[in-house]
C-alpha positions as CSV (number, residue, x, y, z in Angstrom):
1,M,58.0,-22.4,318.8
2,K,57.8,-20.0,315.9
3,T,61.0,-21.4,314.6
4,S,59.7,-25.0,314.7
5,N,56.6,-23.9,312.8
6,L,58.7,-22.2,310.2
7,I,60.8,-25.4,309.9
8,R,57.8,-27.6,309.5
9,K,56.3,-25.3,306.8
10,A,59.6,-25.2,305.0
11,V,59.9,-29.0,305.0
12,T,56.3,-29.4,303.9
13,Y,56.8,-26.9,301.1
14,T,60.0,-28.7,300.0
15,I,58.4,-32.1,299.9
16,G,55.4,-30.7,298.0
17,L,57.7,-29.0,295.5
18,T,59.7,-32.2,295.0
19,L,56.5,-34.2,294.4
20,I,55.4,-31.7,291.8
21,I,58.8,-31.9,290.0
22,C,58.7,-35.7,290.0
23,M,55.2,-35.8,288.7
24,A,56.1,-33.4,285.9
25,F,59.2,-35.4,285.0
26,M,57.2,-38.6,284.9
27,A,54.6,-37.0,282.7
28,G,57.3,-35.8,280.3
29,C,58.9,-39.2,280.1
30,K,55.5,-40.8,279.4
31,K,54.9,-38.2,276.6
32,E,58.3,-38.9,275.1
33,N,57.6,-42.7,275.2
34,S,54.3,-42.2,273.5
35,I,55.8,-40.1,270.8
36,A,58.6,-42.6,270.3
37,A,56.0,-45.4,270.1
38,A,54.0,-43.5,267.6
39,L,57.0,-42.8,265.4
40,A,58.0,-46.5,265.5
41,T,54.5,-47.5,264.5
42,K,54.5,-45.1,261.7
43,A,57.9,-46.3,260.5
44,D,56.8,-49.9,260.7
45,A,53.7,-49.1,258.7
46,A,55.8,-47.3,256.0
47,E,58.0,-50.4,255.6
48,A,55.1,-52.9,255.5
49,P,53.9,-54.1,252.1
50,V,50.7,-52.5,251.0
51,D,49.3,-55.7,249.3
52,T,49.8,-58.0,252.2
53,F,47.2,-60.4,250.7
54,M,49.7,-61.1,247.8
55,K,52.6,-61.9,250.2
56,A,55.0,-64.3,248.6
57,P,55.3,-67.9,249.9
58,E,58.3,-68.8,252.0
59,I,60.5,-71.2,250.1
60,G,63.6,-72.8,251.4
61,V,66.9,-72.6,249.5
62,D,69.2,-75.5,248.7
63,H,72.7,-75.9,250.1
64,N,74.0,-73.4,247.6
65,G,71.3,-70.8,248.2
66,F,69.3,-71.5,245.0
67,V,65.6,-71.9,244.5
68,T,64.4,-74.0,241.5
69,L,60.9,-74.7,240.3
70,A,61.0,-78.0,242.0
71,N,61.2,-76.2,245.3
72,C,58.2,-74.0,244.6
73,P,54.7,-74.8,245.7
74,F,52.1,-75.5,242.9
75,S,49.2,-74.4,245.0
76,D,48.3,-71.3,247.0
77,D,45.9,-70.7,249.9
78,H,44.1,-68.0,248.0
79,L,45.2,-68.0,244.4
80,R,43.9,-70.5,241.8
81,V,44.7,-70.7,238.1
82,E,42.8,-72.4,235.4
83,V,44.4,-73.0,231.9
84,N,42.1,-73.6,228.9
85,E,42.5,-76.7,226.8
86,E,44.5,-74.9,224.1
87,G,46.8,-73.3,226.5
88,S,46.0,-69.9,225.1
89,S,44.2,-68.4,228.1
90,I,44.4,-68.6,231.9
91,Q,41.9,-67.4,234.5
92,I,43.3,-66.2,237.8
93,F,41.1,-66.5,240.9
94,Y,41.5,-65.1,244.4
95,D,39.4,-66.8,247.0
96,D,37.4,-68.2,244.1
97,K,36.6,-64.8,242.7
98,E,38.0,-64.1,239.2
99,M,40.6,-61.3,239.4
100,Q,42.2,-61.5,235.9
101,T,42.3,-63.3,232.6
102,V,45.5,-63.5,230.6
103,T,45.4,-64.7,227.0
104,D,47.8,-65.4,224.1
105,E,47.1,-61.8,223.0
106,D,48.9,-60.7,226.2
107,G,51.8,-63.0,225.2
108,L,50.7,-66.1,227.2
109,V,52.4,-69.3,226.1
110,A,51.6,-72.4,228.0
111,P,51.1,-76.2,227.6
112,R,47.5,-77.4,227.1
113,G,45.0,-77.6,230.0
114,D,45.8,-80.2,232.6
115,E,49.3,-80.6,231.2
116,C,50.3,-77.1,232.4
117,P,51.8,-76.8,235.9
118,V,51.7,-73.5,237.7
119,Y,54.3,-72.6,240.4
120,F,54.0,-69.8,243.0
121,L,57.2,-67.9,244.0
122,D,58.8,-64.5,244.5
123,A,60.6,-64.4,241.1
124,N,61.7,-60.8,241.3
125,F,62.5,-60.6,245.1
126,D,59.9,-57.8,245.9
127,G,58.1,-59.8,248.5
128,Y,55.0,-60.5,246.4
129,T,53.6,-63.6,244.8
130,D,54.5,-64.2,241.2
131,M,53.5,-67.2,239.0
132,F,55.4,-69.4,236.6
133,V,53.1,-71.0,234.1
134,G,54.5,-74.0,232.3
135,P,57.1,-76.7,232.9
136,G,60.2,-74.6,232.3
137,E,61.9,-77.4,230.4
138,S,64.2,-77.2,227.5
139,R,62.5,-76.3,224.2
140,T,59.2,-75.8,225.9
141,Y,57.9,-72.3,226.2
142,S,56.6,-71.1,229.5
143,T,55.3,-67.8,230.9
144,L,56.4,-65.8,233.9
145,L,53.8,-63.5,235.5
146,L,54.9,-60.8,238.0
147,W,52.5,-59.2,240.4
148,D,52.4,-55.4,239.7
149,T,51.6,-53.6,242.9
150,S,50.6,-50.4,241.1
151,A,48.4,-51.9,238.4
152,K,47.1,-54.5,240.9
153,E,47.4,-57.3,238.3
154,F,49.9,-59.8,236.9
155,K,52.1,-58.8,234.0
156,R,54.0,-61.0,231.6
157,V,57.8,-60.9,231.5
158,G,59.3,-60.6,228.0
159,K,57.8,-62.0,224.8
160,L,57.6,-65.4,223.0
161,G,60.8,-67.3,223.8
162,E,62.5,-64.3,225.4
163,P,63.5,-65.0,228.1
164,S,63.7,-68.7,227.5
165,L,62.8,-69.5,231.2
166,Q,64.3,-73.0,230.8
167,N,65.5,-74.4,234.1
168,F,64.4,-71.2,235.8
169,T,66.5,-70.7,239.0
170,I,66.8,-67.8,241.4
171,H,69.3,-66.9,244.1
172,P,67.5,-64.8,246.7
173,E,70.6,-63.6,248.6
174,T,72.2,-62.0,245.5
175,K,68.9,-61.4,243.7
176,M,70.2,-63.1,240.6
177,V,68.2,-65.2,238.0
178,Y,69.7,-68.1,236.1
179,E,68.1,-69.9,233.2
180,G,69.2,-72.0,230.2
181,G,69.1,-75.4,228.5
182,S,70.1,-77.5,225.6
183,N,70.6,-75.9,222.2
184,S,71.8,-79.1,220.5
185,W,73.1,-82.6,221.4
186,C,76.4,-81.1,222.6
187,N,75.6,-77.4,223.3
188,V,74.1,-76.2,226.6
189,S,73.9,-72.5,227.4
190,Y,72.9,-70.6,230.5
191,S,72.4,-66.9,231.4
192,K,72.7,-64.9,234.6
193,S,70.4,-61.9,234.8
194,T,69.2,-59.2,237.1
195,W,65.9,-57.4,237.2
196,E,65.6,-54.0,235.7
197,N,62.2,-52.2,235.2
198,G,60.3,-55.4,235.4
199,Q,62.4,-57.2,232.8
200,L,65.4,-59.5,233.0
201,K,68.7,-58.0,232.0
202,C,71.4,-60.5,231.0
203,L,74.8,-60.0,232.7
204,E,76.7,-63.1,231.8
205,E,76.4,-66.2,229.6
206,L,77.9,-69.6,230.0
207,T,78.3,-72.0,227.1
208,V,79.0,-75.7,227.7
209,I,80.2,-77.8,224.8
210,T,80.4,-81.5,225.7
211,D,82.3,-82.7,222.5
212,P,85.8,-81.3,222.0
213,K,85.4,-81.8,218.3
214,E,82.7,-79.1,218.3
215,Y,84.8,-76.4,220.1
216,A,85.9,-74.6,216.9
217,A,82.4,-74.7,215.4
218,N,81.0,-73.0,218.5
219,G,83.8,-70.5,218.8
220,V,85.2,-71.9,222.1
221,K,88.5,-73.4,223.2
222,N,87.3,-75.4,226.3
223,Q,84.3,-77.1,227.6
224,Y,83.2,-74.2,229.7
225,T,83.2,-70.6,228.4
226,L,81.9,-67.8,230.5
227,R,81.3,-64.4,228.8
228,T,79.7,-61.1,229.5
229,A,76.4,-60.3,227.8
230,D,78.3,-58.3,225.1
231,G,80.6,-61.3,224.3
232,K,83.7,-60.5,226.3
233,D,85.5,-63.5,227.7
234,I,85.5,-63.9,231.5
235,K,86.7,-67.5,231.9
236,S,87.5,-70.5,229.7
237,T,88.2,-73.8,231.3
238,E,87.9,-77.6,231.1
239,Q,86.8,-77.9,234.7
240,A,83.4,-76.6,236.1
241,S,85.1,-76.4,239.5
242,E,87.3,-73.5,238.1
243,L,84.3,-71.3,237.3
244,P,83.7,-68.3,239.5
245,G,81.3,-68.3,242.5
246,Q,77.7,-69.1,241.8
247,W,78.3,-70.6,238.4
248,R,80.4,-73.3,240.1
249,D,77.6,-73.8,242.7
250,L,74.9,-73.8,240.0
251,L,76.6,-76.7,238.2
252,D,77.3,-78.6,241.4
């Protein structure tokens, strides 16, 4: 009889001890999961853009991965831009509240009033909305305004005519910027640039001379001449299809 009681007590004690161990283990797992979740939330918050209200619009790329102004929206759910009649000043509104004025003293150059298109895009690949003011056509000055997350305002890229911003095109995958246009009836030039400290840094230049009689006058031997920014030859050819990578796709 005594032996049976001792056995029952031992079994009861063992079961109780097992339950306590299981409960402690489950509590530990729950705590670890909570800590992991908290760390994940903190990491997500660290990676999330601060100025989510200025999030860039989603723009589809063409079959070669490029985005041109023609692909960019000319309206925004929150931002609105008004250009004065002289094209010397623009007012930027957010939800109909004025947030900034940019004038010709700030380097603004734009066509007059209603003739001035405004495009919204992520020009420098940082995830925030930038604005291209002007048509971006050959021999017509335009202005590129980048959103500065630190200053909480738009800032102009470059100065009058530099960069040219003609035929402004971006390649989001490689984060490269292409621009260029006609210099004369037979001379078209393009540049390939990257972003450096909020400004465009030219890496390569492509010269296209359509008249063979003008090759010598322009210092080239073929229709297509690709050089580095400091003038070193990369490729000289009569066929655009023989140009490297994205240059070939750009002229496709």
